[in-house]
DSSP file (Angstrom, degrees, kcal/mol; ACC not computed):
  #  RESIDUE AA STRUCTURE BP1 BP2  ACC     N-H-->O    O-->H-N    N-H-->O    O-->H-N    TCO  KAPPA ALPHA  PHI   PSI    X-CA   Y-CA   Z-CA
    1    1 A M     >        0   0    0      0, 0.0     4,-2.1     0, 0.0     5,-0.2   0.000 360.0 360.0 360.0 -46.7   41.4   18.5   -8.7
    2    2 A V  H  >  +     0   0    0      1,-0.2     4,-2.8     2,-0.2     5,-0.2   0.895 360.0  53.2 -55.9 -42.1   44.1   19.2   -6.0
    3    3 A S  H  > S+     0   0    0      1,-0.2     4,-2.6     2,-0.2    -1,-0.2   0.888 106.9  52.9 -66.1 -38.4   42.7   22.7   -5.4
    4    4 A R  H  > S+     0   0    0      2,-0.2     4,-2.5     1,-0.2    -1,-0.2   0.936 110.8  46.1 -59.7 -49.2   39.2   21.3   -4.8
    5    5 A K  H  X S+     0   0    0     -4,-2.1     4,-2.2     1,-0.2    -2,-0.2   0.903 113.5  48.8 -61.5 -41.5   40.5   18.8   -2.3
    6    6 A L  H  X S+     0   0    0     -4,-2.8     4,-2.5     2,-0.2    -1,-0.2   0.908 111.0  50.7 -65.6 -39.7   42.5   21.5   -0.5
    7    7 A G  H  X S+     0   0    0     -4,-2.6     4,-2.6     1,-0.2    -2,-0.2   0.890 110.8  48.7 -62.8 -38.2   39.5   23.8   -0.5
    8    8 A A  H  X S+     0   0    0     -4,-2.5     4,-2.6     2,-0.2    -1,-0.2   0.866 110.9  50.3 -68.2 -37.7   37.4   21.0    1.0
    9    9 A I  H  X S+     0   0    0     -4,-2.2     4,-2.2     2,-0.2    -2,-0.2   0.923 111.6  47.9 -68.6 -44.7   40.0   20.3    3.7
   10   10 A H  H  X S+     0   0    0     -4,-2.5     4,-2.7     2,-0.2    -2,-0.2   0.941 113.2  48.5 -63.1 -44.3   40.2   24.0    4.6
   11   11 A Q  H  X S+     0   0    0     -4,-2.6     4,-3.2     1,-0.2     5,-0.3   0.951 111.2  49.8 -61.4 -45.7   36.4   24.3    4.8
   12   12 A A  H  X S+     0   0    0     -4,-2.6     4,-2.5     1,-0.2    -1,-0.2   0.910 111.6  48.6 -58.9 -41.1   36.1   21.2    6.9
   13   13 A H  H  X S+     0   0    0     -4,-2.2     4,-1.6     2,-0.2    -1,-0.2   0.915 113.5  47.4 -63.8 -43.5   38.8   22.5    9.3
   14   14 A Y  H  X S+     0   0    0     -4,-2.7     4,-1.9     2,-0.2    -2,-0.2   0.894 111.7  49.4 -66.9 -41.0   36.9   25.9    9.5
   15   15 A D  H  X S+     0   0    0     -4,-3.2     4,-1.5     1,-0.2    -1,-0.2   0.891 108.7  54.2 -65.2 -39.3   33.6   24.2   10.1
   16   16 A G  H  X S+     0   0    0     -4,-2.5     4,-0.6    -5,-0.3    -2,-0.2   0.845 108.4  48.7 -62.9 -33.5   35.2   22.1   12.8
   17   17 A Q  H >< S+     0   0    0     -4,-1.6     3,-0.9     1,-0.2     4,-0.3   0.906 108.4  53.7 -66.0 -44.0   36.5   25.2   14.6
   18   18 A L  H >< S+     0   0    0     -4,-1.9     3,-1.2     1,-0.3    -2,-0.2   0.804  98.6  62.8 -68.5 -29.1   33.2   27.0   14.4
   19   19 A K  H 3< S+     0   0    0     -4,-1.5    -1,-0.3     1,-0.3    -2,-0.2   0.815 106.0  47.3 -65.3 -26.6   31.3   24.0   16.1
   20   20 A D  T << S+     0   0    0     -3,-0.9    -1,-0.3    -4,-0.6    -2,-0.2   0.482  89.6 118.2 -91.4  -3.7   33.4   24.6   19.2
   21   21 A D    <   -     0   0    0     -3,-1.2    -3,-0.0    -4,-0.3     3,-0.0  -0.332  68.8-119.0 -67.0 145.4   32.8   28.3   19.1
   22   22 A D    >>  -     0   0    0      1,-0.1     4,-2.0    -2,-0.0     3,-0.6  -0.623  23.7-122.5 -75.6 138.5   31.1   30.0   22.0
   23   23 A P  H 3> S+     0   0    0      0, 0.0     4,-2.7     0, 0.0     5,-0.2   0.885 112.7  55.2 -53.2 -40.9   27.8   31.7   20.9
   24   24 A V  H 3> S+     0   0    0      1,-0.2     4,-2.4     2,-0.2     5,-0.2   0.905 106.1  52.1 -60.5 -37.2   29.1   35.0   22.2
   25   25 A E  H <> S+     0   0    0     -3,-0.6     4,-2.4     2,-0.2    -1,-0.2   0.889 109.3  48.9 -64.0 -39.0   32.2   34.7   20.1
   26   26 A I  H  X S+     0   0    0     -4,-2.0     4,-2.2     2,-0.2    -2,-0.2   0.946 114.2  45.6 -67.7 -46.7   30.1   34.1   17.0
   27   27 A L  H  X S+     0   0    0     -4,-2.7     4,-0.8     1,-0.2    -2,-0.2   0.888 112.9  49.6 -64.7 -36.8   27.8   37.0   17.7
   28   28 A E  H  < S+     0   0    0     -4,-2.4     3,-0.5    -5,-0.2    -1,-0.2   0.911 112.4  48.5 -66.6 -43.2   30.8   39.3   18.4
   29   29 A R  H  < S+     0   0    0     -4,-2.4    -2,-0.2     1,-0.2    -1,-0.2   0.856 115.3  43.2 -67.6 -35.4   32.5   38.2   15.2
   30   30 A R  H >< S+     0   0    0     -4,-2.2     3,-2.1    -5,-0.2    -1,-0.2   0.501  83.6 122.3 -90.6  -4.6   29.4   38.8   13.0
   31   31 A S  T 3< S+     0   0    0     -4,-0.8    36,-0.1    -3,-0.5     3,-0.1  -0.395  85.8   7.3 -61.2 127.6   28.4   42.1   14.7
   32   32 A G  T 3  S+     0   0    0     34,-0.3    -1,-0.3     1,-0.3     2,-0.3   0.590 108.8 112.9  76.6   8.7   28.3   44.7   12.0
   33   33 A Q    <   -     0   0    0     -3,-2.1    -1,-0.3     2,-0.1    40,-0.1  -0.731  58.0-152.3-110.1 159.9   28.7   42.2    9.2
   34   34 A D  S    S+     0   0    0     -2,-0.3     2,-0.3    -3,-0.1    -1,-0.1   0.319  75.7  63.6-110.7   7.9   26.4   41.2    6.5
   35   35 A S        +     0   0    0     -5,-0.1     2,-0.3     2,-0.0    -2,-0.1  -0.867  53.0 166.9-130.9 160.0   27.8   37.7    6.0
   36   36 A Y        -     0   0    0     -2,-0.3     2,-0.4    37,-0.1     3,-0.0  -0.971  34.8-103.9-162.1 171.8   28.1   34.5    8.0
   37   37 A N    >>  -     0   0    0     -2,-0.3     4,-1.2     1,-0.1     3,-1.1  -0.832  26.4-128.2-105.5 142.2   28.9   30.9    7.8
   38   38 A S  H 3> S+     0   0    0     -2,-0.4     4,-1.9     1,-0.3     5,-0.1   0.821 107.9  61.5 -59.9 -30.2   26.1   28.3    8.0
   39   39 A S  H 3> S+     0   0    0      1,-0.2     4,-1.5     2,-0.2    -1,-0.3   0.800  97.6  58.1 -68.0 -28.7   27.9   26.4   10.7
   40   40 A E  H <> S+     0   0    0     -3,-1.1     4,-1.8     2,-0.2    -1,-0.2   0.903 105.7  49.4 -65.9 -40.2   27.7   29.4   12.9
   41   41 A V  H  X S+     0   0    0     -4,-1.2     4,-2.6     1,-0.2    -2,-0.2   0.908 106.1  57.2 -63.0 -38.3   23.9   29.3   12.6
   42   42 A A  H  X S+     0   0    0     -4,-1.9     4,-0.7     1,-0.2    -1,-0.2   0.880 105.3  51.3 -61.9 -35.8   24.0   25.6   13.5
   43   43 A V  H >< S+     0   0    0     -4,-1.5     3,-0.8     1,-0.2     4,-0.2   0.938 113.6  43.7 -65.7 -46.1   25.8   26.5   16.8
   44   44 A L  H >< S+     0   0    0     -4,-1.8     3,-1.6     1,-0.2    -2,-0.2   0.806 103.0  66.4 -71.0 -28.2   23.2   29.0   17.7
   45   45 A E  H 3< S+     0   0    0     -4,-2.6    -1,-0.2     1,-0.3    -2,-0.2   0.742  90.6  65.7 -64.3 -20.1   20.3   26.7   16.6
   46   46 A R  T << S+     0   0    0     -3,-0.8     2,-0.4    -4,-0.7    -1,-0.3   0.667  84.4  91.3 -75.0 -12.6   21.2   24.5   19.5
   47   47 A L  S <  S-     0   0    0     -3,-1.6    37,-0.1    -4,-0.2     2,-0.1  -0.668  70.2-143.5 -84.4 132.1   20.2   27.2   22.0
   48   48 A N     >  -     0   0    0     -2,-0.4     4,-2.2     1,-0.1     5,-0.2  -0.288  33.1 -96.4 -78.0 176.4   16.6   27.2   23.2
   49   49 A S  H  > S+     0   0    0      2,-0.2     4,-2.3     1,-0.2     5,-0.1   0.837 125.2  52.7 -63.0 -35.2   14.7   30.3   23.9
   50   50 A D  H  > S+     0   0    0      2,-0.2     4,-2.1     1,-0.2    -1,-0.2   0.940 110.7  48.0 -70.4 -42.7   15.5   30.3   27.6
   51   51 A E  H  > S+     0   0    0      1,-0.2     4,-2.2     2,-0.2    -2,-0.2   0.907 113.4  48.1 -62.4 -40.3   19.3   29.9   26.8
   52   52 A L  H  X S+     0   0    0     -4,-2.2     4,-3.2     1,-0.2     5,-0.2   0.902 108.8  54.3 -65.1 -39.3   19.1   32.8   24.3
   53   53 A K  H  X S+     0   0    0     -4,-2.3     4,-2.2     1,-0.2    -2,-0.2   0.920 110.5  45.0 -61.4 -43.5   17.2   34.9   26.9
   54   54 A E  H  X S+     0   0    0     -4,-2.1     4,-1.0     2,-0.2    -1,-0.2   0.889 113.7  51.9 -67.8 -38.5   20.0   34.4   29.5
   55   55 A L  H >< S+     0   0    0     -4,-2.2     3,-1.0     2,-0.2     4,-0.5   0.967 111.4  44.9 -60.8 -54.9   22.6   35.2   26.8
   56   56 A F  H >< S+     0   0    0     -4,-3.2     3,-1.2     1,-0.3    -2,-0.2   0.861 110.0  55.7 -59.9 -36.7   20.9   38.4   25.7
   57   57 A K  H 3< S+     0   0    0     -4,-2.2    -1,-0.3     1,-0.3    -2,-0.2   0.735  99.6  61.3 -68.3 -20.4   20.4   39.5   29.3
   58   58 A S  T << S+     0   0    0     -4,-1.0    -1,-0.3    -3,-1.0     2,-0.2   0.633  87.4  95.6 -79.3 -13.7   24.2   39.1   29.8
   59   59 A F    <   -     0   0    0     -3,-1.2     2,-0.3    -4,-0.5     3,-0.0  -0.571  56.8-167.7 -79.8 139.9   24.8   41.8   27.2
   60   60 A K    >>  -     0   0    0     -2,-0.2     3,-1.2     4,-0.0     4,-0.9  -0.915  43.0 -26.2-125.6 155.1   25.4   45.4   28.2
   61   61 A G  H >> S-     0   0    0     -2,-0.3     4,-1.1     1,-0.3     3,-0.6  -0.072 125.2  -6.1  53.6-138.9   25.6   48.7   26.4
   62   62 A E  H 3> S+     0   0    0      1,-0.2     4,-2.3     2,-0.2     5,-0.3   0.786 130.3  64.8 -63.0 -28.5   26.6   48.7   22.8
   63   63 A D  H <> S+     0   0    0     -3,-1.2     4,-3.0     1,-0.2     5,-0.3   0.908  97.4  57.6 -58.5 -41.1   27.3   44.9   22.9
   64   64 A L  H <X S+     0   0    0     -4,-0.9     4,-2.1    -3,-0.6     5,-0.3   0.949 111.9  39.1 -57.1 -54.2   23.6   44.3   23.6
   65   65 A T  H  X S+     0   0    0     -4,-1.1     4,-2.3     1,-0.2    -1,-0.2   0.939 118.4  46.9 -67.0 -48.0   22.5   46.1   20.4
   66   66 A R  H  X S+     0   0    0     -4,-2.3     4,-2.0     1,-0.2   -34,-0.3   0.909 116.4  43.5 -60.5 -45.1   25.3   44.8   18.1
   67   67 A R  H  X S+     0   0    0     -4,-3.0     4,-2.3    -5,-0.3    -1,-0.2   0.873 112.9  50.1 -76.0 -33.2   25.0   41.1   19.3
   68   68 A I  H  X S+     0   0    0     -4,-2.1     4,-2.7    -5,-0.3     5,-0.2   0.917 111.9  50.1 -69.9 -40.5   21.2   41.0   19.2
   69   69 A R  H  X S+     0   0    0     -4,-2.3     4,-2.0    -5,-0.3    -2,-0.2   0.923 110.8  49.7 -60.7 -40.6   21.3   42.5   15.6
   70   70 A A  H  X S+     0   0    0     -4,-2.0     4,-2.7     2,-0.2    -2,-0.2   0.904 109.8  50.4 -64.5 -42.2   23.9   39.8   14.7
   71   71 A C  H  X S+     0   0    0     -4,-2.3     4,-2.0     1,-0.2    -2,-0.2   0.928 110.2  49.6 -56.5 -47.4   21.7   37.1   16.1
   72   72 A L  H  < S+     0   0    0     -4,-2.7     4,-0.4     2,-0.2    -1,-0.2   0.858 111.6  50.5 -65.3 -33.5   18.7   38.4   14.1
   73   73 A M  H >< S+     0   0    0     -4,-2.0     3,-1.2     1,-0.2     4,-0.3   0.946 111.3  46.4 -65.8 -46.9   20.8   38.4   11.0
   74   74 A L  H >< S+     0   0    0     -4,-2.7     3,-0.7     1,-0.3    -2,-0.2   0.798 109.8  54.7 -66.3 -28.3   22.0   34.9   11.6
   75   75 A A  G >< S+     0   0    0     -4,-2.0     3,-1.8     1,-0.2     7,-0.4   0.551  81.6  94.1 -81.1  -5.4   18.4   33.7   12.3
   76   76 A G  G <  S+     0   0    0     -3,-1.2    -1,-0.2    -4,-0.4    -2,-0.1   0.812  95.4  33.2 -60.0 -28.7   17.2   35.2    8.9
   77   77 A N  G <  S+     0   0    0     -3,-0.7     2,-0.4    -4,-0.3    -1,-0.3   0.122 109.3  73.9-115.4  24.7   17.7   31.8    7.3
   78   78 A S    <>  -     0   0    0     -3,-1.8     4,-2.7     1,-0.1     5,-0.2  -0.891  55.0-167.8-136.4 103.9   16.8   29.6   10.2
   79   79 A E  H  > S+     0   0    0     -2,-0.4     4,-2.5     1,-0.2     5,-0.2   0.915  91.7  49.4 -57.5 -46.1   13.1   29.3   11.2
   80   80 A G  H  > S+     0   0    0      2,-0.2     4,-2.2     1,-0.2    -1,-0.2   0.913 112.2  45.9 -61.4 -45.3   14.0   27.6   14.5
   81   81 A L  H  > S+     0   0    0      2,-0.2     4,-2.7     1,-0.2     5,-0.2   0.903 114.0  49.5 -64.0 -44.3   16.6   30.1   15.5
   82   82 A M  H  X S+     0   0    0     -4,-2.7     4,-2.6    -7,-0.4     5,-0.2   0.893 110.1  50.8 -63.6 -40.7   14.3   33.0   14.6
   83   83 A R  H  X S+     0   0    0     -4,-2.5     4,-2.2    -5,-0.2    -2,-0.2   0.949 114.5  43.0 -63.1 -47.9   11.4   31.5   16.6
   84   84 A N  H  X S+     0   0    0     -4,-2.2     4,-2.4     2,-0.2    -2,-0.2   0.868 114.7  50.4 -70.6 -34.5   13.6   31.1   19.7
   85   85 A T  H  X S+     0   0    0     -4,-2.7     4,-2.6     2,-0.2     5,-0.2   0.934 112.8  45.9 -65.9 -45.3   15.2   34.5   19.3
   86   86 A Q  H  X S+     0   0    0     -4,-2.6     4,-2.5    -5,-0.2    -2,-0.2   0.905 113.2  50.0 -63.7 -39.5   11.8   36.2   18.9
   87   87 A K  H  X S+     0   0    0     -4,-2.2     4,-2.5    -5,-0.2    -2,-0.2   0.936 111.8  48.4 -65.1 -46.6   10.4   34.3   21.9
   88   88 A A  H  X S+     0   0    0     -4,-2.4     4,-2.2     1,-0.2    -2,-0.2   0.913 114.1  45.1 -60.8 -44.5   13.4   35.2   24.1
   89   89 A L  H  X S+     0   0    0     -4,-2.6     4,-2.5     2,-0.2    -1,-0.2   0.861 111.0  53.9 -68.9 -33.8   13.2   38.9   23.2
   90   90 A E  H  X S+     0   0    0     -4,-2.5     4,-2.0    -5,-0.2    -2,-0.2   0.929 110.2  47.4 -63.7 -43.2    9.5   38.9   23.7
   91   91 A E  H  X S+     0   0    0     -4,-2.5     4,-0.6     1,-0.2    -2,-0.2   0.921 112.2  48.7 -64.1 -41.5    9.9   37.5   27.2
   92   92 A I  H >< S+     0   0    0     -4,-2.2     3,-1.0     1,-0.2     4,-0.5   0.909 111.5  50.9 -61.5 -42.8   12.6   40.0   28.0
   93   93 A G  H >< S+     0   0    0     -4,-2.5     3,-0.8     1,-0.2     7,-0.5   0.835 106.2  55.4 -63.4 -34.1   10.3   42.8   26.6
   94   94 A N  H 3< S+     0   0    0     -4,-2.0    -1,-0.2     1,-0.2    -2,-0.2   0.608  90.3  76.2 -76.2 -12.3    7.4   41.7   28.8
   95   95 A E  T << S-     0   0    0     -3,-1.0    -1,-0.2    -4,-0.6    -2,-0.2   0.788 112.3 -11.0 -70.3 -27.7    9.5   41.9   32.0
   96   96 A S    <>  -     0   0    0     -3,-0.8     4,-2.1    -4,-0.5    -1,-0.2  -0.980  62.1-112.1-166.1 156.3    9.3   45.8   32.2
   97   97 A P  H  > S+     0   0    0      0, 0.0     4,-2.2     0, 0.0     5,-0.1   0.869 117.6  57.4 -62.9 -36.0    8.2   48.8   30.2
   98   98 A L  H  > S+     0   0    0      1,-0.2     4,-2.4     2,-0.2     5,-0.2   0.945 107.0  46.3 -58.8 -50.0   11.9   49.8   30.0
   99   99 A N  H  > S+     0   0    0      1,-0.2     4,-2.1     2,-0.2    -1,-0.2   0.868 110.6  53.1 -59.9 -39.1   12.8   46.5   28.4
  100  100 A K  H  X S+     0   0    0     -4,-2.1     4,-0.6    -7,-0.5    -1,-0.2   0.924 110.9  47.2 -62.2 -40.8    9.9   46.8   26.0
  101  101 A H  H >< S+     0   0    0     -4,-2.2     3,-0.7     1,-0.2     4,-0.4   0.892 110.6  52.3 -65.1 -44.6   11.1   50.2   25.0
  102  102 A R  H >< S+     0   0    0     -4,-2.4     3,-0.7     1,-0.2    -1,-0.2   0.864 110.9  47.2 -57.7 -39.1   14.7   49.0   24.6
  103  103 A L  H ><>S+     0   0    0     -4,-2.1     3,-1.8     1,-0.2     5,-0.8   0.541  86.4  88.1 -84.3  -9.0   13.7   46.2   22.3
  104  104 A S  G X<5S+     0   0    0     -3,-0.7     3,-1.6    -4,-0.6    -1,-0.2   0.792  78.1  66.6 -62.2 -28.5   11.5   48.4   20.1
  105  105 A K  G < 5S+     0   0    0     -3,-0.7    -1,-0.3    -4,-0.4    -2,-0.1   0.649  95.6  57.5 -73.4 -11.9   14.5   49.2   17.9
  106  106 A F  G < 5S-     0   0    0     -3,-1.8    -1,-0.3     2,-0.1    -2,-0.2   0.382 109.5-122.4 -95.6   3.3   14.6   45.4   16.8
  107  107 A N  T < 5 +     0   0    0     -3,-1.6     2,-0.6     1,-0.2    -3,-0.1   0.894  59.5 150.5  61.0  38.2   11.0   45.5   15.5
  108  108 A I      < -     0   0    0     -5,-0.8     2,-0.5   -19,-0.1    -1,-0.2  -0.920  46.7-129.9-102.5 123.6   10.0   42.7   17.8
  109  109 A K              0   0    0     -2,-0.6   -16,-0.1     1,-0.2   -19,-0.0  -0.633 360.0 360.0 -75.7 119.6    6.3   42.9   18.8
  110  110 A V              0   0    0     -2,-0.5    -1,-0.2   -17,-0.1   -10,-0.0   0.336 360.0 360.0-113.1 360.0    6.0   42.7   22.5
């Protein structure tokens, strides 16, 4: 019984910390991983497609690929996050042929 309460306290503390996480921190932490916490998804779900677009456009080099892949992984169980992520990536892809080519590795139809 005590271990369940302690586990619940630890989880609540962890969840509380994640709510204050910056989206970039979440994406960096989950880059290259196959697991995540549902509260991390909740943080990203609060971003609309325009905010995600600005976030994605701020990434450079390898960070861009790793963080967008992390966002797509996190969006796998969130219809809203996936919709906003795809919309943001589609808009970025439509800005130029080069962007369209860059985004082709994410299998997003632009």
